[in-house]
N, C-alpha and C positions, 0 to 999 in steps of 0.2 A: 616629109608629107604631114607630120603632126608635130605640134609643139606641146610639151608637157611642163606644167608648172605646179610646184608643190607649195602649199601654204600651211605647213605644219601637219600634224597627224590627226587632228580633229576632223570629223566629218564636215563637209560643206553642205549645209541645208539648201541654200539657194544662192544665186549670184546674178549680177546685172552689170552691164557696161555703160559708160558714158558715151556721148555722141561720137567722139573720135577714137574710142577704144584705147585711150592712154590710161584710163583709170577703171578699176573694177571694184565693186562693192560685194562683199560676201559675208555670210553668217557662219561662223564656226560651230554651229549646233548649240549655241547658247543665247544669252540675251543681248549680245553685242553684234554690231555690224562693223567690219573692218574695211577701210578704204585703202587700196594699194595703188601706187603710181608706177607705171612701167618706165624703166630706164634701160633700153636695150633688151638683154635677156634677163635682167634682174628686176625685182619688184621691191618697192620701198613702202612701208606702211606709213601713211601720212595723216590718218585720223581714225578715231574710234567713236562710233555712234552708240552710246550706252544708256539711253533714256528708258529703254524697256526693262521691265522687271522679270519677265519670263522669256522663253525661247522665241526667237524671231522665226516666223513661219513664211513670210513673203517679202520680197524686195523688188522694186521696179524703179528704173532710172529714166526720167523723161529727157530725151535727146534735145528737144527744142528749148525748153525752159531750164534745163539743168537742175531739176529738182528730183530728190529721191523720196519715195514713199515706202514705209516699212509697216508691217503688221505683225502682231505677236500673240502668243497664247495669253498675254496679260489683258486681252480684250481691247487693246488700244491700237491706234495707228498714228504715225508721226509723218509730217511732211518736212523734209530737210532742205534748207536753202543755204547756198554758199555766200558768205560775206566777202568784203574786199580783201580781207586777210587770208582768204582761202579756207577758213574754218566753217564747219557745218552747224547751222543753228536750227533747233527743232521747233515745230509748231504742233501741239497736240490736237488731234482730231477725235472728237467724241463720236464713236461709232454707234453708241447706244445699244450695245449687245451684252448678253450675260454669259456668253461662252467665248472660246478662243477665236481670234481672227485668223483664219487658216490660209488665206491667199489675198493678194492685192495686185491691181494692174491699172496703169494710166490708160485713159482713152487716147485714140490717135491724135486728137487735137490738143490733148493735155490740159483741157479746161475742167476735167473731173476725173475721178478714179473710182473703181469699184473694189469693195472688200467683201470676201465671202467669210462665213463663220460657222461655228458649230451651233449657233442659235437658230438655225433653220431660216436664215434670211440673208439678203445681200444689201449692203449699205452703199448707196450711190452718193459720193461726197463731192461738193463743189465749193468754191470760195465765194463768199458773199461780201462784196466790197463795202456795202453800207455799214455793216456791223464789224468788218475786219475779222472775220472768223470763217472756219470751214463748217458747212452745214451738211448733215447726212439725212438722206431720205431712204426709206426701206422698201424693198421688194420682198413680199412674204408669201403670197399664195401663188401656186399650190405647193410650195416647198415644204417637205416633211422630214428632212434629214440634213446632215452636215454638207455644206458646200465645200467641195474639195479643189475646184479649179475654175478659172475664168478666162475668157478671151473676148476681145472687142471686134465687132464688124468694122470694116473700113469706113462706114458712113458715120461713125462716132456716136451712134444711137443704139444699135442692137448689141446685146450682150449674151454670150453663150456661157452657161454654167453647168458644170458636172457635179454630181452629188453621190453620196453613199447609198442612195436608194436605187442604184443602177440606172439612173435616168440622166439624160442631157436635155436641157431646156434652153430656149432662146427667148429672152425678154426684151422689151423696149425699156431703155433707160433715158428717154427724152426728158430734159429739164427745160421747161419753157422760159425760165428766167435768164438763161445764159446762151441759148442757141435757137436757131431758126427751126421751123417745122421741117422734119426730114422728108425726103422724097420716098415714094413707094419703092420697095425692093422685091426680090423674088420670094422673100419670106413673108411678105404681107404689106399692107398699106397703112392701116390704122395703128398708131404707135403712142398712145398715152403711157405715162410712166407706169411700169409694172405689168403692162400688157403681155400675156403669154402668147408668143407668136407660133411656136410649135414645140412638141415634146417627143423625144425618142427614148425608147426603152430597150435595154439589152434583153431581147427575147430569147427563148429556148435555153434550157439548162445545159451546162452550168452558167450562172451569171456572176458578174462581179461589179463592185463599185467603180466609179469612173475616177481615173487618176489625173488625166489631163485632157484638154480640149483646145482646138485651134481652128480659126476661120481661114479659108483659103484666101489668096491675095485679091481675087475678084469678089469675095464675099458670098459666092453662090454655093459653096460647099463647106462642110464642117467635118473635121476629123476628131475622133476621140479614142483613147486607149483605156482599157479597164482591167480589173484584176483577174479576169478569166483568160488572160494571155491573148486577147483579141485586139485588133485594130479595125476601126469602123469609119466609114465615110458616108455622109448623107448629102444628097444633091438636090437643091431647091428647084433646079431647072428640069428635074425628072420626077416631079411630084413628090419630093421629099423621100425618094427611094433610098434605102440604106443597103450598102454592101458591107458585109462583115467577114473578116478573115481571121480564123483561129490559127494562131502561129505556133511554131515549135519552140518558141523562146519562153523564158520566164516572163511574168507580167511586166509590161512597160510602165514607167512612171512619168514620162515626159514625151511630147511630140511637137513637131513644128513642120509647116510647109516650107519647102525650099525652092519649089517652082509651083506653078498652078496645077501641076499634075504629079507631083512627087512629094514624099513625106519622109522625114527622118524621125525614128522613135528609138527610145533607149530606156533601160530600167534595170531590173534585177539580174539580167544576163550579163551586165557590165560592158556591153558593146552597143554602139549606135548602128541601127539597121535602116537601110534605104528601101522604100517601097514606091511603086509607081502605079498610076491609074491608066488603063488602056482606053480605047475609044468607046468601049461598051460600059465604062465606068467600073470595071472590075479591078481589084487591087492585086498586084503581083510583087512577090519578093524580088529585089533587084541585086542587092549586094550588102555585105557587112563592111562598114567603114573601117573597122579594126581588123586587119589581116595578120596581126602578129601571131607568133606561135612560140612555144617553148623551144629552147635550144637543147639538142641532145646532150646528155651528160655522159661523155665517154662511151657512148654507144650502149649504155646499160638498158636493158629492158625492164619493165615494171617487175616481172618475176624475179630477175636477178637482184634488183634493188631490195625487194622484200626479203629475199633469201639471205642477202648480206646482213640486213638488219637483224634477222632471226639468229644468225650465227653469233653476232656481237651482243645478243641479249638486249638490244635497244628497242625502245617502243616509239620513239619519235621519228617523224619523217621530215627531213629538212626542206624538201622541195614541195612547198605548198602554194606556189604562185599559180595564178590562173593564166590561161592562154589569151590574155588580153592586157591592154595598157592599164585600164582601170581594174583595181583589185577588189572592188566592192561596188555595190549598186550605184548606178548613175541617177542622181536625184533631180538634175535640172539641165535642160538644153536651151541655148540662146543662139540667135543669129549673130555672128561676129563680123561678117563682111557681106555686104549686099542687103537685100530685102527678101521678103517672102516670095516676091515675083521671080527673083533669081539670086539665090544665096550662093556665095562662093566658099565661105568658111562658116562653120558653126563651132560653138564651144560647149563643153560638157563639164559638169562638176559632180563629184561623187562622195560617198561616205568614206572613201579612202584618203580624203584630203587633197586629191589631185584636181587640177583644172586643165583640160586638154582642148586644144584648138585643132579641128579637123579640116583638111583642105578638100573640098568637094570637086575641085578642078584637077585633082591628081589624075594621071594618065589612065589608071585602072577604074576610076570612079567618075570621070568627066560626064556630066549630064548630057553634053552635046554628043559625045562618042556613044553614049548609051541610047541616043535618039529618043529622049523623053519629050 
């Protein structure tokens, strides 16, 4: 049901797949990005991207153009293109920021990308053919804190941004030099660059900064997870009404839509969790994707185990494994097979150095069997 792949013992900060999922790019929590090629059940490291000076914070791999964009705490971004020999060549993108670049994501048409930062702004970057370089334009107002996450609307223009001031905002990132005037959406009609379309605040105490944000496949809904262990959905077709669910889990760090009415979220609890929206727009817990459990050790109860340790004057406890495949927080979720409209597999990477591929079509988790 699941595939487990280990890439050393270092935490995996983030990962991204190429179009046919034969290669994966991941950052082992340092200034490098490692490219691995899959060969059956094995992985071979084929390249190392090491132009950054500080820890890599974001990676995104464009499936159509086969370009990788990376952002780092060194305040820079690089666009990597593959040459005929298969080696990756970097192009520096000046983001014009004075704090770390915290996240980065290609637009659906892959003609521009957005980079969030601790400089309280978003850089919208696109390639200018006349001068043969990447140009960045800034979205500043009314941002007053670090941008922690980004996601693009399917129309290639609207951009959702979560930040550490407990807010989610939707901006227009329309660049008139490279694209046609966008059509009106449920979020609004006028879309000059930097236009604030709408803003959502995590109301009622306690509140938490936003960890991840995701547009639904049809672009009419937006989901975000925050540090108060909540998962939230706003629907533009219902007057931007927000449904907030406080969960029993530790805070989620990543989320993604897997159908137009279902969401997978994961984070500090080390397990991916599936939620669904009903006809009234309310969110309901559906299932844990990770159904593993510890094996009984000779039938010993916890009391007997501690009693045995006390008799032997030992202070360590050997059995420290969690009841999950991931043994540390899940830092990143990606769709592995399918799209947001209907994903059949997703991948998760964590601070334990594991990358796990989860099958959503397993008999116990099938979205069709669950009538989502």
